[in-house]
C-alpha positions as CSV (number, residue, x, y, z in Angstrom):
1,M,0.0,0.0,0.0
2,Y,2.9,2.3,0.8
3,L,4.2,2.1,-2.8
4,A,0.8,2.8,-4.3
5,L,0.3,5.9,-2.1
6,N,3.8,7.2,-3.1
7,K,3.1,6.6,-6.8
8,I,-0.2,8.4,-6.7
9,K,1.3,11.2,-4.6
10,K,4.2,11.7,-6.9
11,R,2.0,11.7,-10.0
12,A,-0.3,14.3,-8.5
13,E,2.5,16.5,-7.4
14,R,4.2,16.3,-10.8
15,S,1.1,17.1,-12.7
16,T,0.1,20.1,-10.5
17,G,3.4,21.4,-9.4
18,E,2.0,21.6,-5.9
19,K,2.9,19.6,-2.8
20,C,0.3,17.2,-1.6
21,A,-1.1,18.3,1.8
22,Y,-4.6,16.8,2.0
23,F,-6.2,13.5,1.2
24,R,-10.0,13.6,0.9
25,A,-12.0,10.4,0.9
26,D,-15.1,8.7,2.3
27,N,-15.0,7.1,5.7
28,G,-14.4,3.6,4.4
29,T,-12.8,1.8,7.3
30,S,-11.4,-1.1,5.2
31,E,-9.7,1.1,2.6
32,F,-8.7,4.1,4.8
33,G,-8.2,2.4,8.1
34,Y,-5.5,2.9,10.7
35,T,-2.7,1.6,8.6
36,F,-3.4,3.9,5.7
37,Q,-3.8,6.9,8.0
38,E,-0.5,6.1,9.5
39,L,1.1,6.2,6.1
40,L,-0.5,9.7,5.6
41,V,1.0,10.8,8.9
42,V,4.5,9.6,7.8
43,N,4.1,11.5,4.5
44,K,2.8,14.6,6.4
45,I,-0.5,14.5,4.6
46,Q,-3.7,15.5,6.4
47,F,-6.6,13.1,6.0
48,E,-10.0,14.7,5.5
49,P,-12.8,12.1,5.6
50,S,-16.2,13.1,4.3
51,P,-19.1,13.1,6.8
52,A,-21.1,9.9,7.0
53,F,-24.1,9.6,4.7
54,K,-23.2,12.9,2.9
55,H,-22.6,11.5,-0.6
56,S,-23.3,14.9,-2.2
57,L,-20.0,16.1,-0.8
58,N,-18.2,13.5,-2.8
59,S,-19.7,14.5,-6.1
60,V,-16.8,13.6,-8.4
61,I,-16.8,10.0,-7.4
62,E,-20.5,9.8,-7.3
63,R,-20.6,11.0,-11.0
64,A,-17.9,8.5,-11.9
65,I,-19.9,5.6,-10.3
66,G,-23.0,6.8,-12.2
67,I,-21.1,6.7,-15.5
68,I,-19.7,3.2,-14.8
69,A,-23.2,2.0,-13.9
70,I,-24.6,3.3,-17.2
71,I,-21.8,1.6,-19.2
72,A,-22.3,-1.7,-17.3
73,R,-26.0,-1.7,-18.0
74,S,-25.3,-1.1,-21.7
75,I,-22.9,-4.0,-21.8
76,I,-25.3,-6.3,-20.0
77,Y,-28.1,-5.2,-22.4
78,E,-26.0,-5.7,-25.5
79,A,-24.9,-9.1,-24.3
80,R,-28.6,-10.0,-23.9
81,L,-28.0,-11.1,-20.4
82,L,-31.0,-9.0,-19.2
83,Y,-34.5,-9.4,-20.6
C-alpha cells in the first residue's frame, strides 16, 4: 500500500506542481483504516474524511460511479443477459 500511495502522490505533485497536503475520501474503514492513515502521517498529509451519509460532498466519485453503472447496464443489455 505504501508504494501505491507514493506513486499516486508523486503523479499528482508532478502534474500540478504543488505539494500534496490533504487527502480527501469517504469514511471507508477497510480502505482508509488505521494503517493507511499512519502512512499519511508519515508523509505529512492530512486526512479529510467526508461526513457519514453525505454523498453529495463526494460528487466527483458519485458521478464516476454513475457513468460506470450506465456503461455496465449497456454492456449487459448488448450481451442479452438482461431481458
